Residue, then its C-alpha position, 0 to 999 in steps of 0.5 A: m588244053n580242052p577243045q573249048a579252052a583252045v577255041e577261047v584262047e584263039l578267039a582272045r588272040v584274034v580279038r587282041e591282034h585286031a584290036g591293036r590295029l583298030a586302036a592305032s588307026l583310031v588314034s591316028l584318025i582322031g588324035d585322042f587317046t581316050t576317045a580311041e580307047d573307049l571306041v576300041q573297048d566297045a568294039v572288043e566287047a561286041a566281038l567277044e559277045h558275037w564272035p563265039r556264037e557267029g564265028i570270026p568274020s572273014n574281015p575282022d578288022g572291018w567288023l571291029y572298025t564298023v562297030a567303033r565307027r558307029r559307036g563313035l558317031d553316036v558318042l561324038r555326035r555333038n563334036a563336029r570335028y570328030r564327027e566329020k573325021l569319023a564320017l569320012a573315014a574309010w576302011p582299011p586305013q592307008s598304012p595300018q602297019d605304020d599306025r601301029l608302029r607309031l602307037i607303040f612308040t608313042c606309048c613307050h615315049p621316054a618321057l613316060p614312067r616305065t610302069a605307065q608305058i607298060a600299062l598304056t601299051l597293054r591298054v591301047v595296043c593290046g586292047l586289055t581292060t584296066a581290070q585285066i591289067a590290074k589282075a595280071f600285075l596283082i595291083p589295084e585297078s585304081t592304080v592302073a587307071q591312074r597310071i593310064t590317065r596320067a600317061k595320056r595327060k602327059i602325052a597331051d600336055a607335053g605335045i608328044p608326037y604320034r610318029i615313028p622317031d627320026a633316024d637319029e632318035l630311033g636307036p634309044r627309042l627302039a631300045k625303050v620299046l624293047t625294054v617294055v616288051y622284055l619286062l612284060f614277058n619277064e612278068g608273064y614268064l615268072s611273076s613277081g606277085g604273090e598269087r601265081a607263078e606265071s601269067r601266060d596271058l602276059a607272056e602271050d601279049a609280049d610275044f604278040l608285041a614282039t611279033m608285031l615289031g618283027t613284022l614292021m621292022p624286019t631289019e632290026p636285029e635286036v627286034l629279031g633277037l628279042l622275038a627269038l628269046i621270047r619264043l625259046h622261053r615259051a617253047r619249054a613252057a609245058s615242062r616248067f611246072t608240075p600240075s600243082g604249080e611247083i617249079i621244075q628246074l632245068p636239069d629235071q625238065d622233060r625235054t620231050l615236052w619242049d616245042h622243038a619246031a618252035i625252037g628251030d624257028a627261033t634259032a632261024l631268027i637268031a641266024k637272021a639277026a646275026g646276018f646283020k652283023r650288029p650284035g646286041p644283048y637280046q641276040l646274045q641272050a637268045a643265043i644262050l637260050a638256044v644252046h640250052a634248047e639244042a642240048r638233048t640232055f642237061e648233061e650235054t649242055d655246052w657250058e663253055q659256049i654259054f660262059l663265052l656268050y655271057t662274057m660277051l653279053d657282059g662286055i656290051a651290056p654289063s650288069p650285076v645280074v649278067k655277071l651272076h648268070r656268068a658265074i652260074a655258067l662258070r660253076y659247070v666250067s671250073g667248079a663251084r668254088e671258083a663260081l662262088s668267088e665270083v658270086d661273092k664279088l656281087s654282094d653289094a650290088l645284089h644283096g637284096y636280090h633273091l636269086w643271088h642268095a639262092t645261087r650262093a645256096e646252091l654253090l655252098r651246098d655243092l661245097g658241103s657248107f649246108d648250114k650256110a646254104r640253108a641260111a642263104d636259102r632262107r634269105a632268098l625266101r624272104l625276098t621273093a613273093n612268087p609262090a613257086e619259088q617260095s615252095l622250091l626254097r622251102q623244100r631246099i631248106n628242109w632237104a639241106 
């Protein structure tokens, strides 16, 4: 990355981080998503205009808040109630961390559809524009706008409270928040759209949200597990694609390009989470990634440990996809034939999932069934829209 691009990336990160705090404070203050959102966007646009020329101010929060407050007083001058609230507001708010946490939980309320949760979180917490969200997910801007509008209307009409859930609600509500962040990262890590293989902006947004949760909820082991999982994936980002955008599979990745300091930090997060003795699916997934990351070469990977961890994961969060990954690990423990037997048991559940067909193709190829392998790869090709995956599958079809 050239120096100018690095500066722009850092500037965008700082703006997004502080915009999230501003949004939380304004929603807490005036109790209106739409008004708060408009004020945040005005402040962000001003920052992106002034900060590249003038530098990041010593108090970014105060700078953004001042812009938003002035704009709010202007826009809302006819509304006495909001005007009084804004006029009396002082910076900093008394509990900005609690404000942000309340905002995340509100955006991810279970009464909202999952697509709306993601769009609203990106818009209000991360400060992304509707156009940026639409571009990230390769969907029409009007669709994103509708999702956000409906979500805010649902919050208002249903009287969804702007608060951290009570202790008896926290478990399932936190799980919902973590699911949204996890899905957001997955979309950034390997896009389901048809124009690009990955979206590092989305992956960075997920990292930002997970980091925020880790700061605000440092004793929640699954929060730490998700943060470690994201950090471990991002640690090998430089080795995942060729300069032309082709996928480099794990056995062929240049491990010298991996960020080993980040891997060490993520491993420490896993150890910290384990200390709470409340294992969960994100901790186990992170542990699996850590086993991969700690192997000096692909051949030195401890597949028996990975198979054991997938078995544990299937015990506490069973799913066909987990069973598929467990079968992939079994390939390196007991051979392709036994692994294929396990994969075939998942036919009904995963017949429409491209990675199930791609996995079958690899196992069939190992067993010398090249025609069947090509047929499985062709089926996988029809089921994925990711350009890098499509290119890899076409290569395998031609090679087999």
